[in-house]
N, C-alpha and C positions, 0 to 999 in steps of 0.2 A: 575492457572486461574485467570483471573482479576476479581476483586470484584467490578463490575460496570464499568460504561464507563465515559469517560471525557466529560463534557458539555462545549460546545463551542458556541460562537455567541449568537444570540437571541434565547431564548427558544421557542420552537414551534413544528411543526410537522416534522421538519427536522431530518435527521440521515445519518450516514455513516454506511452501513451494509455490512457484508461479509457472503457469503454462502459457505459451504463446501459441494460440490456435489460429493465428492469422498467416496470411501470405507474405508478411513483411517482417523485417527485423525490428525488434522493440527494445527500448531501453527502459530500465526499472529501477525505481527508488522505493524504499519502505521506511515506515516510521512506526515507533512503538514506545511504550512507557514501561520502564522497568524500576526497580528499587531506587535507582539513582536519577530518575526523571525521564524526560522525553529524549529520544535519538532518532535522527534520521540518517539513512545510509543509501548510497547509490555509487555508481550505476552498475547494473548487471545487464549485459547485452544478450538477448535471447534471440537465436536464429529463428526464422519461420519454422512452426510446428515442433517446437521443443519445450521441454520443461527443465527448470533448474531449482535446486534447493538453495534458498538465499540464506536461511537461518537455520542452523542445526542444533539439535537439543530440544528437550521439551519446551513448549512455548510458555512465556513467563507472564504474559498478559492475555486478556480476553479479546482485546480489540487490537487490531493492526491496521496500518493505513498504507495504501499503495498509490503511486503516481506512475504512470507509464506513457511513453511517447512513441509513436510509429515513425521510424527513421526513414522509411521508404516511401510512404504515401502521405505522410503528415496525419495530424489527429493526435488525440491523447486520451487516456482514461484518466479522468480527474474527479474532484469532489469539493467540498467546501471546508475540509479540515486543513487549515493552512499551517505548513511546517517549512523549514529552511531547506534548500538545496543549493547546488552550484553545478556549473557546466561540466567539471570533470569529477573523477572519483572522490567521494567525500564520506565522512562520519562527522555529524554535527550534533552536539549536545544542546538541547533546549529549543524551543519554538518561538520565543519572543524576540522581537526586534531584529528580525532576519535581515532586513535592508540596512539598518544601522550597523550591523555586524559585517556587512559585505557579502551577504548571501542573497539569493533570490527567495521570494515567497511564493510558495506552490501549493496548489489545492490538491490534497490527496483524498481518495474516497475510503471509507471505513469498511473493514471486514470484521465481522463478528464471528470468532472462532467457536463460541459457546464453551470456552475454556477446555477445548480439546488439546491433546498433547501435540497433534500434528494436523496441519490444514493445507489445502491446495486451493489457489486462486486460478480461474481459467480467464484469460484475456481472449476475447472473441470479436470478431467484426460485428458492428451494431445490427446488421441484418441477421446474425446468427444467434442473438441472445435469446435465453430461455426466460420465461416470466420472472419477474422480480418478486422477492418475498419480502414484505415489510416486517419491521420489528414488531413484538407483541403490542397490542392495544394499551394505551395509557402512556406510552413514551413520548414526552413533549418535545423531545430533541429530533424526532424524525424529520428529515428533510430530504427531498429528492434531488438528484443532479439535474442541472439545467436540461431542457429538452435537446436532443441532438448530441449531448456529449457521449463520448464512448466511455462506457463503464462496465465492470464485471458484474454478471448477474449476481454474484455472491456478495456484493457490497453496495446496495442501493441507497443507503442512508448516511451520508457524510455528516460529520459532527466537528465542530471547531474544538480541537483540544485545548487551546488556550483559554476556553470559556470557563475554567475553574472546575470542570468535572474531574472527580477523582476516579480512577480506574483500579 
């Protein structure tokens, strides 16, 4: 379990929080781009039916990326934004050449915070998901997660951050 959360941006009332609304224990990793580039961090272990603030301070980016795994029943919340992870607690700078650098290459799903100072992501069982909301029309990068993949209703459109998109 992570001993506290990374502080980013201006300190204030902002945060990035995840809620585990399942009956299982869940492990969570997050990724984001700040002024220094891409960073992925993990693992936060969320007991069943709990929430945890993983990033404190006003959010510094509009888009955040989440990967989560169900420790008790298997399955994962994933997407097509590939970032670096590893099996134990980590903070990894950069998203390129994960395997060559000795890390795993993991698919995260995108969360569009709308440039809010604070945001909460709800992880639910696939049968509990509310309808998904697509990005505004005209976004050529809209992709939906594979059928059957567990994903948060707040983030239906994964994006590959190494595809040269600037945020």
